[in-house]
Each structure stands twice: as C-alpha cells, then as structure tokens.
VEXDREN-2710 file (C-alpha; in Angstrom, 1 decimal):
% VEXDREN-2710
k/r/px/py/pz
1/UNK/-15.4/-2.9/-20.1
2/UNK/-14.7/-5.7/-17.6
3/UNK/-12.0/-7.2/-19.9
4/UNK/-10.3/-3.8/-20.1
5/UNK/-10.4/-3.3/-16.4
6/UNK/-9.0/-6.8/-15.7
7/UNK/-6.2/-6.2/-18.3
8/UNK/-5.3/-2.9/-16.7
9/UNK/-5.4/-4.4/-13.2
10/UNK/-3.1/-7.3/-14.2
11/UNK/-0.7/-5.2/-16.3
12/UNK/-0.5/-2.5/-13.6
13/UNK/0.0/-4.9/-10.8
14/UNK/2.6/-7.1/-12.6
15/UNK/4.6/-4.1/-13.6
16/UNK/4.4/-2.6/-10.1
17/UNK/5.6/-5.8/-8.5
18/UNK/8.4/-6.2/-10.9
19/UNK/9.9/-2.6/-10.6
20/UNK/9.0/-2.4/-7.0
21/UNK/11.1/-5.5/-6.1
22/UNK/14.0/-4.2/-8.1
23/UNK/13.8/-0.7/-6.5
24/UNK/13.9/-2.3/-3.0
25/UNK/17.5/-3.2/-3.5
26/UNK/18.8/-0.1/-5.4
27/UNK/20.6/2.8/-3.8
28/UNK/17.9/5.0/-2.3
29/UNK/17.8/8.4/-3.9
30/UNK/19.7/7.2/-7.0
31/UNK/18.4/8.2/-10.5
32/UNK/17.4/4.7/-11.3
33/UNK/15.6/4.2/-8.0
34/UNK/13.7/7.4/-8.5
35/UNK/12.7/6.5/-12.1
36/UNK/11.5/3.0/-11.1
37/UNK/9.7/4.6/-8.2
38/UNK/7.7/6.7/-10.7
39/UNK/6.8/3.7/-12.7
40/UNK/5.8/1.8/-9.6
41/UNK/3.7/4.8/-8.5
42/UNK/1.7/5.0/-11.7
43/UNK/1.4/1.3/-12.1
44/UNK/0.0/0.9/-8.6
45/UNK/-2.5/3.7/-9.3
46/UNK/-3.7/1.9/-12.4
47/UNK/-4.0/-1.4/-10.6
48/UNK/-5.8/0.0/-7.6
49/UNK/-8.1/2.3/-9.5
50/UNK/-9.3/-0.6/-11.7
51/UNK/-9.6/-2.8/-8.6
52/UNK/-11.8/-0.2/-6.8
53/UNK/-14.4/-0.3/-9.7
54/UNK/-14.4/-4.1/-9.9
55/UNK/-14.6/-4.6/-6.2
56/UNK/-17.6/-2.3/-5.9
57/UNK/-19.3/-4.0/-8.8
58/UNK/-18.7/-7.4/-7.2
59/UNK/-19.3/-6.2/-3.7
60/UNK/-15.9/-7.5/-2.5
61/UNK/-15.7/-5.7/0.9
62/UNK/-12.1/-6.3/1.7
63/UNK/-10.9/-5.5/-1.8
64/UNK/-12.8/-2.2/-1.8
65/UNK/-11.0/-1.0/1.3
66/UNK/-7.6/-2.3/0.3
67/UNK/-7.8/-0.7/-3.2
68/UNK/-8.7/2.6/-1.7
69/UNK/-5.9/2.2/0.8
70/UNK/-3.3/1.5/-1.8
71/UNK/-4.2/4.7/-3.7
72/UNK/-3.8/6.6/-0.4
73/UNK/-0.5/4.9/0.5
74/UNK/1.3/5.5/-2.8
75/UNK/-0.1/9.0/-3.3
76/UNK/1.0/10.2/0.1
77/UNK/4.3/8.4/-0.2
78/UNK/5.1/10.0/-3.5
79/UNK/4.0/13.5/-2.3
80/UNK/6.2/13.1/0.8
81/UNK/9.2/12.3/-1.3
82/UNK/8.8/15.3/-3.7
83/UNK/8.0/17.6/-0.8
84/UNK/11.7/18.1/0.1
85/UNK/11.1/21.1/2.3
86/UNK/8.5/19.3/4.3
87/UNK/5.9/22.1/4.0
88/UNK/2.4/21.0/5.0
89/UNK/-0.5/22.3/2.8
90/UNK/-3.9/21.4/1.4
91/UNK/-2.7/18.0/0.1
92/UNK/-1.9/16.7/3.5
93/UNK/-5.3/17.9/4.8
94/UNK/-7.1/16.2/1.9
95/UNK/-5.1/13.0/2.5
96/UNK/-6.3/13.0/6.1
97/UNK/-9.9/13.3/5.0
98/UNK/-9.4/10.6/2.4
99/UNK/-7.9/8.2/5.0
100/UNK/-10.9/8.9/7.4
101/UNK/-13.2/8.1/4.5
102/UNK/-11.5/4.7/4.1
103/UNK/-11.9/4.1/7.8
104/UNK/-15.6/4.9/7.7
105/UNK/-16.1/2.7/4.6
106/UNK/-14.2/-0.1/6.4
107/UNK/-16.3/0.2/9.5
108/UNK/-19.5/0.3/7.5
109/UNK/-18.5/-2.9/5.6
110/UNK/-17.4/-4.6/8.9
111/UNK/-20.8/-3.9/10.4
112/UNK/-22.5/-5.2/7.3
113/UNK/-20.5/-8.4/7.4
114/UNK/-21.2/-8.8/11.1
115/UNK/-25.0/-8.4/10.5
116/UNK/-24.9/-11.0/7.7
117/UNK/-22.6/-13.2/9.9
118/UNK/-25.4/-13.3/12.5
119/UNK/-27.5/-15.1/9.9
120/UNK/-24.6/-17.3/8.9
121/UNK/-24.6/-15.7/5.4
122/UNK/-21.2/-14.2/5.3
123/UNK/-17.7/-15.4/6.5
124/UNK/-15.5/-13.0/8.4
125/UNK/-12.5/-11.8/6.5
126/UNK/-10.1/-10.5/9.2
127/UNK/-8.0/-8.7/6.6
128/UNK/-10.9/-6.2/6.3
129/UNK/-10.3/-5.3/10.0
130/UNK/-6.5/-5.2/9.4
131/UNK/-6.6/-2.8/6.4
132/UNK/-9.2/-0.6/8.1
133/UNK/-6.8/-0.3/11.0
134/UNK/-3.9/0.6/8.7
135/UNK/-6.1/3.4/7.2
136/UNK/-6.8/4.6/10.8
137/UNK/-3.1/4.5/11.5
138/UNK/-2.4/6.6/8.4
139/UNK/-5.0/9.1/9.5
140/UNK/-3.5/9.3/13.0
141/UNK/0.0/9.9/11.6
142/UNK/-1.4/12.5/9.2
143/UNK/-3.0/14.3/12.1
144/UNK/0.4/14.3/13.9
145/UNK/2.0/15.8/10.8
146/UNK/-0.6/18.5/10.6
147/UNK/-0.2/19.3/14.3
148/UNK/3.6/19.6/13.9
149/UNK/3.2/21.7/10.8
150/UNK/6.0/20.0/8.9
151/UNK/7.6/16.7/8.1
152/UNK/11.3/16.7/7.7
153/UNK/14.5/14.6/8.4
154/UNK/14.2/10.9/9.1
155/UNK/10.4/11.3/9.7
156/UNK/9.9/12.3/6.1
157/UNK/11.9/9.4/4.8
158/UNK/10.2/6.9/7.1
159/UNK/6.8/8.2/6.0
160/UNK/7.7/7.7/2.4
161/UNK/9.3/4.3/3.0
162/UNK/6.6/2.6/5.0
163/UNK/3.8/3.8/2.8
164/UNK/5.4/2.9/-0.5
165/UNK/6.8/-0.5/0.6
166/UNK/3.6/-1.4/2.4
167/UNK/1.7/-0.9/-0.8
168/UNK/4.2/-3.2/-2.5
169/UNK/3.6/-5.7/0.4
170/UNK/-0.1/-5.7/-0.3
171/UNK/0.4/-6.2/-4.1
172/UNK/2.9/-9.0/-3.6
173/UNK/0.7/-10.7/-1.0
174/UNK/-2.3/-10.4/-3.2
175/UNK/-0.6/-12.1/-6.1
176/UNK/1.6/-14.8/-4.5
177/UNK/-0.5/-15.7/-1.6
178/UNK/-4.0/-14.6/-2.7
179/UNK/-3.8/-16.0/-6.3
180/UNK/-1.7/-19.1/-6.2
181/UNK/-3.7/-20.7/-9.0
182/UNK/-2.1/-18.5/-11.6
183/UNK/1.3/-20.1/-11.0
184/UNK/2.5/-23.5/-12.2
185/UNK/1.4/-26.5/-10.2
186/UNK/5.0/-27.2/-9.1
187/UNK/5.1/-23.8/-7.3
188/UNK/1.6/-24.4/-5.8
189/UNK/2.8/-27.6/-4.3
190/UNK/5.5/-25.7/-2.4
191/UNK/3.8/-23.0/-0.4
192/UNK/7.2/-21.6/0.9
193/UNK/8.2/-20.8/-2.7
194/UNK/5.2/-18.6/-3.2
195/UNK/5.6/-17.1/0.2
196/UNK/9.2/-16.1/-0.4
197/UNK/8.6/-12.8/-2.3
198/UNK/6.1/-11.8/0.4
199/UNK/8.6/-12.6/3.2
200/UNK/11.4/-10.8/1.4
201/UNK/9.3/-7.6/1.1
202/UNK/8.4/-7.9/4.8
203/UNK/12.0/-8.3/5.9
204/UNK/13.2/-5.5/3.6
205/UNK/10.5/-3.1/4.9
206/UNK/11.5/-3.7/8.5
207/UNK/15.2/-3.4/7.6
208/UNK/14.8/0.0/6.0
209/UNK/12.5/1.3/8.7
210/UNK/15.0/0.3/11.4
211/UNK/18.0/1.6/9.5
212/UNK/16.5/5.0/8.7
213/UNK/14.7/5.6/12.0
214/UNK/17.4/4.4/14.4
215/UNK/20.7/5.1/12.8
216/UNK/21.5/8.8/13.5
217/UNK/23.5/9.4/10.4
218/UNK/20.3/8.9/8.3
219/UNK/18.5/11.7/10.1
220/UNK/20.2/14.3/7.8
221/UNK/20.1/12.3/4.6
222/UNK/18.6/14.4/1.8
223/UNK/16.6/12.6/-0.8
END
C-alpha cells in the first residue's frame, strides 16, 4: 500500500509540475492551455490525496495542512474557471467550510507543536503557520465571494490564477527545494540551479496577477 501511494504521489507530482510549467507560458484560454490545465488538475489531486494519507500516517504536521490546502486550491481554481457565469452555489459554500477545516487543523497542529516545543521535543516549522494563513486567506476571500453573490470579470480570472499557480508553486518548491537529494550532485552543489524553477513560478504568478488585475483591458476577457 505504501509503495502504491509513493508511486502515485511521485507520478502525479512530476506530471503536474511538467504540464504546469508548460501551461504557464501558453496563451491563456487556448485549447492546449485548457487541456494541460485539466491534466495538471487531476495530477495535483492524485499527488495531494496520496500525500494526505501518508502525512497523517507519519504525523507530518505541515504536510497534512499543505496537502489539504493543495486539494482546496486546485479544486476551487478549476471550478472558478468552469463557472463562466460566476454564479455562486453550494460548491462555494462547501469550499468555505473546507477551508475553515484546514485552518482549524492547522491551528490544532500548531498548538500541538508549541506544547511539544515547550519540552524541547519538536522543532518549529514556520511553513505550517504560513500554509495555515493561506487557508485562512482563502476562507476570507470565499466569504467575500459569498457576500457579493457572484464572481465575474477580472476577479474571477484572478481567483483562478492565484489558486492554480500557487498550487504549482507549492509543488515546485516541495520538489526542487524540499527534496534536493533526488537530483544529481552537480545540481545540489549549485543551490541557485534548483531554486530557479521556484523563482520562475513566483515571478510568473506575480506577473499574471498584476497583468490581469491592473490592466483594464483584461477586465472583460472571457475565458
């Protein structure tokens, strides 16, 4: 069972990173971009779902939260893209509940770590705080969407973009920065080489957010 989960996790993650990096530089809304987006979506679900089980089994606090978060991000990003009319329904309400559950889980694990930390038994992983905050940010933005009663125009595209690309950011960072030992020694000896894909995704995410959000002509783009 463990071997199967590891295989699914590695296969899903590798495929997601590959197609996700390609999709970043394709024309948004094109047929190829949309097809690769679907592959990215399902690959990320496979990677994250297998990671949830393994993280719980190994009691890896940060990985539990980040795996649940990735599922939330790609699912809501995908739904936002397919919801062309921007109508708010039960899915968005359930997404808010799910995000709040992640926040609660994150806080519970933070408290647990702090208790153990008091006895010098557990190091603090600040990424657990960070990913719990991202889940809280998602919940806040979901609440705003529910209050507004719709999500259209540039807001809809931004919602799709930041969630999908941030999920890719997590995957790329987890591989290139979190697992450097899987790469040849020559790459491990040059940290900037391994950091390059991570920095590229970061810059691209900021570029598209600024372009879509601040350039008026994108406010009426239909995807």
